[in-house]
C-alpha positions in Angstrom: 0.0 0.0 0.0 2.8 2.5 0.9 4.6 1.7 -2.3 1.4 2.4 -4.3 0.9 5.7 -2.5 4.4 6.9 -3.0 4.2 6.0 -6.7 1.5 8.7 -7.0 3.1 11.9 -8.3 0.4 14.1 -6.6 1.4 12.7 -3.2 5.1 13.1 -3.9 4.6 16.8 -4.8 2.7 17.3 -1.6 5.5 15.7 0.5 8.1 17.9 -1.1 6.1 21.1 -0.2 6.9 23.4 2.7 9.3 25.8 4.3 10.2 26.2 8.0 7.3 27.9 9.8 5.7 28.0 13.3 4.6 24.5 14.3 6.8 23.0 11.5 10.4 24.0 11.9 11.5 21.0 9.8 10.0 22.7 6.7 9.0 20.0 4.2 6.0 17.8 4.8 8.2 14.8 4.0 10.5 15.7 7.0 7.5 16.0 9.3 6.2 12.7 8.1 9.6 11.0 8.5 9.8 12.1 12.1 6.3 10.7 12.8 7.2 7.4 11.1 10.3 7.0 13.1 8.3 7.4 16.3 5.9 4.5 15.6 7.1 1.4 17.5 7.8 -1.6 15.3 5.5 -3.8 17.4 2.6 -1.3 17.6 -0.6 -3.1 16.6 -1.8 0.2 15.0 1.5 0.6 13.1 0.1 0.0 9.6 -2.8 2.4 10.2 -0.7 5.1 11.8 1.8 5.0 8.9 -0.9 5.3 6.3 -2.4 8.4 8.2 1.1 10.0 8.6 1.9 9.7 4.9 -1.3 11.5 3.8 -2.4 13.8 6.6 -0.5 17.0 5.6 0.4 16.1 2.1 -2.2 18.3 0.4 -1.4 21.6 2.1 0.3 22.5 -1.2 -3.1 22.4 -2.9 -4.8 24.8 -0.5 -5.5 28.2 -1.9 -4.7 30.6 1.0 -6.3 33.6 -0.6 -9.7 31.9 -0.8 -12.1 31.1 2.0 -12.1 27.8 3.8 -14.4 25.2 2.2 -14.2 21.3 2.1 -12.7 21.7 -1.4 -10.1 24.1 0.0 -9.0 22.2 3.1 -5.9 20.0 3.3 -7.6 17.4 5.5 -10.7 17.0 3.3 -8.4 16.8 0.3 -6.4 14.0 2.0 -9.6 12.1 2.7 -10.7 12.3 -0.9 -7.3 11.1 -2.1 -7.3 8.3 0.4 -10.7 7.1 -0.8 -8.9 5.9 -4.0 -7.0 3.4 -1.8 -9.2 2.4 1.1 -12.9 2.3 2.2 -12.0 2.0 5.9 -14.0 4.7 7.6 -11.7 4.6 10.6 -8.9 5.9 8.4 -11.0 8.3 6.3 -12.6 10.0 9.3 -9.3 10.3 11.2 -7.8 12.0 8.1 -10.8 14.4 7.6 -10.9 15.7 11.2 -7.3 15.2 12.5 -6.8 18.9 13.0 -10.3 19.5 14.6 -9.1 19.1 18.2 -6.5 21.8 17.7 -9.2 24.2 16.4 -11.5 23.3 19.2 -8.8 24.1 21.7 -8.0 27.4 20.0 -11.5 28.7 19.3 -14.3 27.0 21.3 -15.8 28.6 24.4 -16.5 25.1 25.9 -13.6 23.0 24.4 -14.0 19.9 26.6 -17.6 19.5 25.6 -16.8 20.0 21.9 -14.0 17.4 22.2 -16.4 14.9 23.7 -18.9 15.5 20.9 -16.2 15.0 18.3 -15.1 11.7 19.9 -18.7 10.4 19.8 -18.8 10.9 16.0 -15.7 8.8 15.4 -15.8 5.1 14.4 -12.4 4.5 16.2 -11.6 7.1 18.9 -8.5 5.2 20.0 -6.9 5.3 16.5 -7.9 9.0 16.2 -6.4 9.8 19.7 -3.2 8.0 18.9 -2.7 9.8 15.6 -3.4 13.2 17.0 -0.9 12.5 19.8 1.7 11.3 17.2 1.3 14.5 15.2 1.4 16.8 18.3 4.6 15.4 19.8 6.9 16.5 17.0 9.3 19.3 17.8 7.9 22.8 17.2 4.4 21.8 18.2 2.7 23.6 21.2 2.8 21.1 24.0 0.0 23.0 25.8 -2.4 21.6 23.2 -1.1 18.0 23.8 -1.6 18.4 27.5 -5.1 19.8 27.1 -6.0 17.0 24.6 -4.7 14.2 26.9 -6.6 15.8 29.8 -9.8 15.9 27.8 -9.4 12.3 26.7 -8.7 11.2 30.3 -11.8 13.0 31.6 -13.9 11.3 28.9 -12.3 7.9 29.6 -10.8 7.8 26.2 -7.0 8.3 26.8 -5.3 5.3 25.1 -2.3 3.4 26.3 0.4 2.4 23.8 3.9 1.0 23.5 6.9 3.2 23.9 8.4 4.7 20.7 11.6 3.6 19.1 14.4 4.8 21.4 16.6 6.5 18.8 16.3 10.2 19.9 19.2 12.0 21.6 19.4 12.3 25.3 19.1 15.8 26.7 18.9 17.7 30.0 15.6 19.6 29.8 12.9 21.1 32.1 9.3 20.3 31.3 7.0 23.1 32.7 3.2 22.9 33.0 1.2 25.8 34.3 -2.3 25.6 35.8 -4.7 28.6 36.0 -6.3 28.8 39.4 -8.3 31.2 41.6 -6.7 32.3 44.8 -9.2 30.0 46.6 -8.2 27.0 44.5 -4.5 27.6 44.5 -3.6 25.9 47.8 -5.5 22.7 46.9 -4.0 22.5 43.4 -0.5 23.1 44.7 -0.9 20.5 47.4 -2.2 18.0 44.8 0.8 18.8 42.5 3.2 18.1 45.4 1.4 14.8 46.1 1.6 14.0 42.4 5.4 14.5 42.3 5.7 12.1 45.3 3.5 9.5 43.5 5.1 9.8 40.0 8.7 10.6 40.6 9.8 7.0 40.2 7.7 6.7 36.9 9.1 9.9 35.5 12.6 9.3 36.7 12.9 13.0 37.1 13.1 15.6 39.8 9.9 17.5 40.3 9.1 20.9 41.8 5.9 22.9 42.4 5.7 26.8 42.3 2.8 29.0 43.3 2.4 32.6 42.1 2.0 35.2 44.7 -1.2 36.5 43.1 -2.9 33.1 43.5 -3.5 32.7 39.7 -1.0 30.1 38.8 0.5 26.8 40.0 3.5 25.5 38.0 4.6 21.9 38.0 8.0 21.2 36.5 10.1 18.1 35.9 13.9 18.2 35.5 14.6 15.4 33.1 17.7 13.7 31.6 16.7 11.6 28.6 15.0 11.9 25.2 12.3 14.5 24.6 9.9 12.0 23.1 10.2 9.6 26.0 9.5 12.4 28.5 6.3 13.3 26.6 5.2 9.7 26.5 5.8 9.2 30.2 3.7 12.3 31.0 0.7 10.6 29.3 0.3 8.1 32.2 1.0 10.9 34.7 -2.0 12.8 33.2 -4.2 9.8 33.5 -3.3 8.9 37.0 -3.3 12.5 38.2 -6.9 13.1 37.2 -8.0 9.8 38.8 -6.2 10.5 42.1 -6.7 14.3 42.3 -10.1 15.5 41.0 -9.0 19.1 41.7 -7.0 19.0 38.5 -10.2 18.9 36.5 -11.1 22.3 37.8 -7.6 23.8 37.2 -7.3 25.0 33.6 -4.2 24.0 31.7 -2.7 27.2 30.3 0.8 26.4 29.2 3.2 23.5 28.7 6.8 24.0 27.5 10.1 22.2 27.3 13.0 24.4 28.2 16.7 23.9 27.6 19.6 25.5 29.5 21.5 27.9 27.3 25.2 28.4 28.1 27.0 31.7 27.5 28.6 30.3 24.4 25.3 29.4 22.7 23.0 31.7 20.8 19.2 31.4 20.6 17.9 31.1 17.0 15.4 33.7 16.0 11.9 32.3 15.8 10.2 32.1 12.4 7.3 34.6 12.3 5.0 32.6 10.0 2.0 30.8 11.5 0.6 27.8 9.7 -1.3 24.7 10.8 
């Protein structure tokens, strides 16, 4: 199937499209796809489906006309679905392609995003495959990890957060700090900070990281951070189980809104920080 897909000149043109931009520092769609394929474990039971989705999901951005309004005929996900219909009738795959970016837009634009996410999951023939693919897409470097954290939290609240095998361990080891900020009210803050400290005690062995909790003096933020030595992808994978167990053990986390998640690297005096690309594209 993959050989047949890659023999199609239309798909090859789509894979070659792209320049470095916000959310996609790698530039070409092909490089984004290659990183996703490398992250799918060899023994994953969903490997075949995830690879099919990865190859097609962003490969029709080149055909979108940015100066025209959005329509199904001018949407890269809808175009990917129609292309895929030539190769499969599997509604699990077709629906995942068509709505793979919808959770991101729900997170960015909906007034009640958790409710909208639940409604989306109810429409899907295979919520597990969909969740796995959205996670796979969202863990690439350059993506906003706040979205991934919100998405996992919403899945866990809905009882739909999947478990999966660890990715192939071929990414470099780094010293990083993973920071997640909760929005709180001054009345909530002590309970959220206490739960975060308890979470560190419960999860430190799983994370194999040093945890710390910070509370802002205005009562509006609680920050949970992990100091980690290992691969970035492994850190993000381990955090999935932490999200699941945190919500089960500490219901107060359902009321604390996730507002930011970032991975930070220490910068020595000899290093320079690259200037961020100003373009925004999703």
